[in-house]
C-alpha positions, 0 to 999 in steps of 0.5 A, a space after each residue: 479029801 470026804 469033804 461032808 456038811 454031815 456031822 458025822 460019815 456013817 460007817 467010818 470012825 474018826 480016829 482024831 480031831 484037828 480042828 478048825 479049816 477054813 478057807 475065803 476070798 473075797 470079789 467084787 462086782 463087776 460094772 458089766 454084771 452089775 448093768 445086766 443085773 439092773 436091766 434085771 431088776 426091771 424085766 425079772 428073773 435070774 442073775 446069772 452073772 451073779 450066781 456064777 459070781 457066787 459058785 466061783 467064788 464057793 468053788 475058791 473058798 473050799 479048794 482053800 479050806 481043802 488046802 489047808 485041810 490037807 497040809 495039816 494031814 487030814 483026810 476029810 473035813 466035816 459039819 462044812 458051812 459057808 457064810 457071807 458078809 458085804 467088806 465094803 460097797 460094791 464087796 465080799 466074803 465068802 468063808 467055807 470052813 469045817 472040822 478037819 479030822 482024821 478017819 479011818 
């Protein structure tokens, strides 16, 4: 499966556009991470717990998007984008989406 943020892949031709595919996950903050983040806000520095949380969320949302693309017969997802939104206090959604296509 080719995954790209480009609209076209050089040297490849799109034979069929299958439509939008997406994947998402909603994650909540961990009490321990919140405590460490509060300390980092005082002293400064990277919030590594949140960095790891967001990386895991991106991977899960991407895997779900790929699963949906595979189920409709795509061999590539182009123009991939990520979006985040707050769902409630302490929880956020990470959303991955793109165009499922069949490429030669």
